[in-house]
C-alpha positions in Angstrom: 0.0 0.1 0.0 2.9 2.3 0.5 3.8 1.9 -3.0 0.4 2.7 -4.1 0.5 5.8 -1.9 3.8 6.8 -3.6 2.1 6.7 -7.0 2.6 3.1 -8.3 -1.1 2.5 -8.8 -0.3 -0.6 -10.8 0.5 -2.4 -7.5 -3.1 -2.1 -6.5 -3.8 -5.2 -8.7 -1.6 -7.3 -6.3 -3.4 -6.0 -3.3 -6.7 -6.8 -4.9 -5.5 -10.3 -5.7 -4.3 -10.8 -2.1 -7.1 -9.3 -0.1 -10.4 -9.4 -2.3 -11.5 -12.9 -0.8 -10.9 -12.3 2.8 -12.6 -8.8 2.3 -15.6 -10.4 0.7 -15.8 -12.9 3.4 -15.9 -10.1 6.0 -18.6 -8.1 4.2 -20.6 -11.2 3.3 -20.6 -12.3 7.1 -21.6 -8.9 8.0 -24.5 -8.3 5.5 -25.4 -11.8 4.5 -25.9 -10.4 0.9 -23.7 -11.9 -1.7 -24.2 -9.4 -4.5 -24.1 -6.4 -2.2 -20.8 -7.7 -0.7 -19.3 -8.1 -4.1 -20.2 -4.5 -4.8 -18.9 -3.3 -1.4 -15.5 -5.0 -2.2 -15.2 -2.9 -5.3 -16.2 0.1 -3.2 -13.6 -0.5 -0.6 -10.8 -0.8 -3.1 -11.9 2.3 -4.8 -11.7 4.1 -1.5 -8.3 2.5 -0.9 -7.2 4.5 -4.0 -9.1 7.6 -3.2 -7.9 7.7 0.5 -4.4 6.4 0.0 -3.0 9.4 1.5 -4.5 8.5 4.9 -2.6 5.2 5.1 0.5 6.0 7.2 2.2 2.5 7.3 2.4 2.7 11.1 -0.3 -0.1 11.6 -1.0 -3.1 9.5 -2.6 -2.7 6.1 -5.4 -5.1 7.0 -6.5 -3.0 9.9 -6.8 0.0 7.7 -8.6 -2.0 5.0 -11.1 -3.4 7.5 -11.7 0.1 8.9 -12.6 1.4 5.2 -14.8 -1.8 4.9 -16.7 -0.9 8.1 -17.4 2.6 6.7 -18.6 1.1 3.5 -21.0 -1.3 5.5 -22.3 1.8 7.4 -22.9 3.6 4.1 -24.5 0.5 2.5 -26.9 0.1 5.6 -27.9 3.8 5.5 -28.7 3.5 1.8 -30.8 0.4 2.1 -32.5 1.1 5.4 -33.0 -2.4 6.0 -31.1 -4.6 8.3 -32.5 -7.9 7.7 -30.0 -10.6 7.5 -30.3 -12.7 4.3 -27.7 -15.5 4.0 -27.6 -17.2 0.8 -27.4 -20.8 2.1 -27.1 -22.4 -1.3 -23.7 -20.5 -1.7 -22.5 -21.4 1.8 -23.7 -25.0 1.5 -21.4 -25.3 -1.6 -18.4 -24.6 0.7 -19.3 -27.2 3.3 -18.0 -30.3 1.7 -16.3 -33.1 3.4 -19.1 -35.3 4.4 -19.4 -38.6 2.6 -23.1 -39.4 3.2 -26.1 -37.7 2.4 -27.0 -37.7 6.1 -23.6 -36.1 7.2 -24.0 -33.4 4.5 -27.5 -32.7 5.5 -26.6 -32.4 9.1 -23.7 -30.0 8.3 -26.1 -27.9 6.3 -28.6 -27.8 9.1 -25.8 -26.8 11.6 -24.6 -24.1 9.3 -28.1 -22.8 8.8 -28.6 -22.7 12.5 -25.2 -20.9 13.0 -26.2 -18.3 10.4 -29.5 -17.7 12.0 -27.7 -17.3 15.3 -25.3 -14.9 13.9 -28.0 -12.9 12.2 -29.7 -12.5 15.8 -26.3 -11.0 17.3 -26.2 -7.3 17.6 -24.0 -5.8 14.8 -21.2 -5.0 17.2 -21.0 -8.6 18.5 -21.4 -10.1 14.9 -18.5 -7.8 13.7 -16.1 -8.7 16.4 -16.8 -12.4 15.8 -16.5 -12.2 12.1 -13.1 -10.4 12.4 -11.7 -12.7 15.0 -13.2 -16.0 14.0 -13.8 -15.9 10.3 -11.1 -13.3 9.1 -8.8 -14.6 11.8 -7.5 -11.0 12.7 -5.5 -10.9 16.1 -7.0 -9.1 18.9 -4.5 -6.3 18.5 -5.5 -5.8 14.9 -9.1 -5.8 15.8 -8.5 -3.2 18.4 -7.0 -0.9 15.7 -9.9 -1.4 13.4 -12.3 -0.6 16.1 -10.2 2.1 17.7 -10.2 0.5 21.1 -7.9 -1.6 23.3 -6.9 -5.2 23.1 -8.2 -5.9 26.5 -11.7 -4.5 25.4 -11.7 -6.7 22.4 -10.9 -9.8 24.3 -13.9 -9.0 26.5 -16.1 -8.3 23.6 -15.2 -11.5 21.9 -15.8 -13.5 25.0 -19.2 -11.9 25.5 -20.1 -12.2 21.8 -19.2 -16.0 21.9 -21.3 -16.6 25.0 -24.3 -14.8 23.4 -23.9 -16.8 20.2 -23.8 -19.9 22.2 -27.1 -19.1 23.8 -28.9 -18.0 20.7 -27.7 -21.1 18.9 -28.9 -23.4 21.8 -32.2 -21.6 21.8 -32.7 -22.1 18.1 -31.6 -25.7 18.4 -34.0 -26.5 21.3 -36.8 -24.9 19.3 -36.2 -27.3 16.4 -36.1 -30.2 18.9 -39.3 -29.2 20.5 -40.8 -28.7 17.1 -39.9 -32.2 15.9 -41.3 -34.0 19.0 
Protein backbone atom coordinates (compact mmCIF):
# COMPACT_ATOMS: atom_id res chain seq x y z
CA UNK A 1 0.00 0.00 0.00
CA UNK A 2 2.93 2.30 0.60
CA UNK A 3 3.88 1.84 -3.06
CA UNK A 4 0.34 2.73 -4.13
CA UNK A 5 0.51 5.79 -1.89
CA UNK A 6 3.80 6.76 -3.56
CA UNK A 7 2.09 6.73 -6.96
CA UNK A 8 2.62 3.15 -8.17
CA UNK A 9 -1.09 2.56 -8.81
CA UNK A 10 -0.29 -0.60 -10.81
CA UNK A 11 0.53 -2.42 -7.55
CA UNK A 12 -3.10 -2.07 -6.50
CA UNK A 13 -3.84 -5.18 -8.58
CA UNK A 14 -1.59 -7.24 -6.33
CA UNK A 15 -3.42 -5.97 -3.25
CA UNK A 16 -6.73 -6.84 -4.88
CA UNK A 17 -5.57 -10.38 -5.69
CA UNK A 18 -4.32 -10.87 -2.16
CA UNK A 19 -7.19 -9.35 -0.17
CA UNK A 20 -10.41 -9.43 -2.19
CA UNK A 21 -11.48 -12.87 -0.90
CA UNK A 22 -10.95 -12.18 2.81
CA UNK A 23 -12.60 -8.80 2.37
CA UNK A 24 -15.57 -10.39 0.61
CA UNK A 25 -15.83 -12.93 3.43
CA UNK A 26 -15.95 -10.16 6.02
CA UNK A 27 -18.55 -8.16 4.11
CA UNK A 28 -20.68 -11.23 3.39
CA UNK A 29 -20.64 -12.34 7.01
CA UNK A 30 -21.64 -8.86 8.10
CA UNK A 31 -24.43 -8.35 5.56
CA UNK A 32 -25.43 -11.84 4.42
CA UNK A 33 -25.92 -10.43 0.92
CA UNK A 34 -23.72 -11.91 -1.80
CA UNK A 35 -24.22 -9.36 -4.58
CA UNK A 36 -24.07 -6.39 -2.22
CA UNK A 37 -20.86 -7.77 -0.72
CA UNK A 38 -19.28 -8.09 -4.16
CA UNK A 39 -20.20 -4.46 -4.87
CA UNK A 40 -18.86 -3.36 -1.50
CA UNK A 41 -15.50 -5.04 -2.19
CA UNK A 42 -15.18 -2.84 -5.26
CA UNK A 43 -16.15 0.20 -3.21
CA UNK A 44 -13.53 -0.57 -0.57
CA UNK A 45 -10.79 -0.86 -3.18
CA UNK A 46 -11.97 2.35 -4.81
CA UNK A 47 -11.76 4.08 -1.44
CA UNK A 48 -8.28 2.65 -0.91
CA UNK A 49 -7.20 4.49 -4.02
CA UNK A 50 -9.13 7.62 -3.19
CA UNK A 51 -7.89 7.80 0.42
CA UNK A 52 -4.43 6.29 -0.07
CA UNK A 53 -2.92 9.43 1.44
CA UNK A 54 -4.45 8.47 4.82
CA UNK A 55 -2.50 5.20 5.02
CA UNK A 56 0.49 5.94 7.22
CA UNK A 57 2.14 2.53 7.32
CA UNK A 58 2.32 2.64 11.11
CA UNK A 59 -0.21 -0.17 11.56
CA UNK A 60 -1.00 -3.18 9.45
CA UNK A 61 -2.58 -2.74 6.06
CA UNK A 62 -5.38 -5.17 6.97
CA UNK A 63 -6.44 -3.01 9.90
CA UNK A 64 -6.73 0.02 7.64
CA UNK A 65 -8.56 -2.02 5.00
CA UNK A 66 -11.13 -3.35 7.49
CA UNK A 67 -11.61 0.14 8.86
CA UNK A 68 -12.54 1.29 5.35
CA UNK A 69 -14.78 -1.77 4.94
CA UNK A 70 -16.66 -0.92 8.14
CA UNK A 71 -17.37 2.54 6.77
CA UNK A 72 -18.64 1.03 3.51
CA UNK A 73 -20.99 -1.24 5.48
CA UNK A 74 -22.34 1.75 7.39
CA UNK A 75 -22.91 3.63 4.14
CA UNK A 76 -24.57 0.58 2.59
CA UNK A 77 -26.87 0.18 5.60
CA UNK A 78 -27.89 3.82 5.43
CA UNK A 79 -28.68 3.51 1.73
CA UNK A 80 -30.75 0.37 2.08
CA UNK A 81 -32.45 1.16 5.41
CA UNK A 82 -33.07 -2.49 6.00
CA UNK A 83 -31.01 -4.50 8.37
CA UNK A 84 -32.51 -7.92 7.70
CA UNK A 85 -29.95 -10.66 7.47
CA UNK A 86 -30.34 -12.76 4.34
CA UNK A 87 -27.74 -15.47 4.06
CA UNK A 88 -27.56 -17.24 0.74
CA UNK A 89 -27.42 -20.74 2.19
CA UNK A 90 -27.02 -22.37 -1.20
CA UNK A 91 -23.72 -20.53 -1.67
CA UNK A 92 -22.55 -21.35 1.83
CA UNK A 93 -23.63 -25.00 1.52
CA UNK A 94 -21.37 -25.41 -1.53
CA UNK A 95 -18.41 -24.65 0.70
CA UNK A 96 -19.29 -27.19 3.38
CA UNK A 97 -18.01 -30.33 1.64
CA UNK A 98 -16.23 -33.09 3.52
CA UNK A 99 -19.20 -35.33 4.41
CA UNK A 100 -19.34 -38.65 2.62
CA UNK A 101 -22.99 -39.51 3.15
CA UNK A 102 -26.12 -37.60 2.41
CA UNK A 103 -27.03 -37.67 6.12
CA UNK A 104 -23.72 -36.10 7.12
CA UNK A 105 -24.05 -33.42 4.46
CA UNK A 106 -27.62 -32.70 5.52
CA UNK A 107 -26.55 -32.47 9.18
CA UNK A 108 -23.73 -30.05 8.33
CA UNK A 109 -26.09 -27.94 6.27
CA UNK A 110 -28.58 -27.81 9.16
CA UNK A 111 -25.85 -26.85 11.63
CA UNK A 112 -24.57 -24.15 9.29
CA UNK A 113 -28.08 -22.79 8.80
CA UNK A 114 -28.57 -22.66 12.57
CA UNK A 115 -25.22 -20.92 13.01
CA UNK A 116 -26.13 -18.28 10.41
CA UNK A 117 -29.52 -17.72 12.02
CA UNK A 118 -27.80 -17.28 15.37
CA UNK A 119 -25.22 -14.90 13.88
CA UNK A 120 -28.03 -12.86 12.32
CA UNK A 121 -29.63 -12.42 15.74
CA UNK A 122 -26.45 -11.00 17.28
CA UNK A 123 -26.07 -7.27 17.59
CA UNK A 124 -24.05 -5.75 14.76
CA UNK A 125 -21.19 -5.02 17.18
CA UNK A 126 -21.00 -8.61 18.42
CA UNK A 127 -21.34 -10.04 14.91
CA UNK A 128 -18.57 -7.75 13.68
CA UNK A 129 -16.10 -8.72 16.39
CA UNK A 130 -16.78 -12.44 15.83
CA UNK A 131 -16.44 -12.15 12.06
CA UNK A 132 -13.13 -10.34 12.43
CA UNK A 133 -11.73 -12.73 15.03
CA UNK A 134 -13.14 -16.10 13.96
CA UNK A 135 -13.80 -15.86 10.23
CA UNK A 136 -11.14 -13.32 9.18
CA UNK A 137 -8.70 -14.60 11.82
CA UNK A 138 -7.44 -11.15 12.79
CA UNK A 139 -5.44 -10.90 15.97
CA UNK A 140 -7.02 -9.04 18.86
CA UNK A 141 -4.43 -6.30 18.45
CA UNK A 142 -5.47 -5.79 14.82
CA UNK A 143 -9.17 -5.77 15.71
CA UNK A 144 -8.46 -3.18 18.39
CA UNK A 145 -6.90 -0.93 15.75
CA UNK A 146 -9.83 -1.45 13.37
CA UNK A 147 -12.37 -0.66 16.08
CA UNK A 148 -10.26 2.05 17.71
CA UNK A 149 -10.20 0.49 21.17
CA UNK A 150 -7.87 -1.55 23.39
CA UNK A 151 -6.85 -5.17 22.97
CA UNK A 152 -8.29 -5.95 26.42
CA UNK A 153 -11.65 -4.52 25.40
CA UNK A 154 -11.64 -6.72 22.30
CA UNK A 155 -10.92 -9.84 24.36
CA UNK A 156 -13.89 -9.06 26.57
CA UNK A 157 -16.15 -8.30 23.60
CA UNK A 158 -15.19 -11.54 21.82
CA UNK A 159 -15.80 -13.56 24.98
CA UNK A 160 -19.20 -11.96 25.54
CA UNK A 161 -20.16 -12.28 21.88
CA UNK A 162 -19.26 -15.99 21.89
CA UNK A 163 -21.35 -16.55 25.00
CA UNK A 164 -24.29 -14.73 23.44
CA UNK A 165 -23.88 -16.70 20.21
CA UNK A 166 -23.87 -19.99 22.13
CA UNK A 167 -27.07 -19.05 23.96
CA UNK A 168 -28.83 -18.03 20.74
CA UNK A 169 -27.61 -21.14 18.93
CA UNK A 170 -28.86 -23.42 21.72
CA UNK A 171 -32.20 -21.60 21.82
CA UNK A 172 -32.64 -22.17 18.11
CA UNK A 173 -31.57 -25.81 18.42
CA UNK A 174 -33.93 -26.41 21.34
CA UNK A 175 -36.76 -24.81 19.37
CA UNK A 176 -36.12 -27.23 16.49
CA UNK A 177 -36.03 -30.19 18.85
CA UNK A 178 -39.27 -29.18 20.55
CA UNK A 179 -40.88 -28.68 17.14
CA UNK A 180 -39.79 -32.15 15.95
CA UNK A 181 -41.30 -33.91 19.00
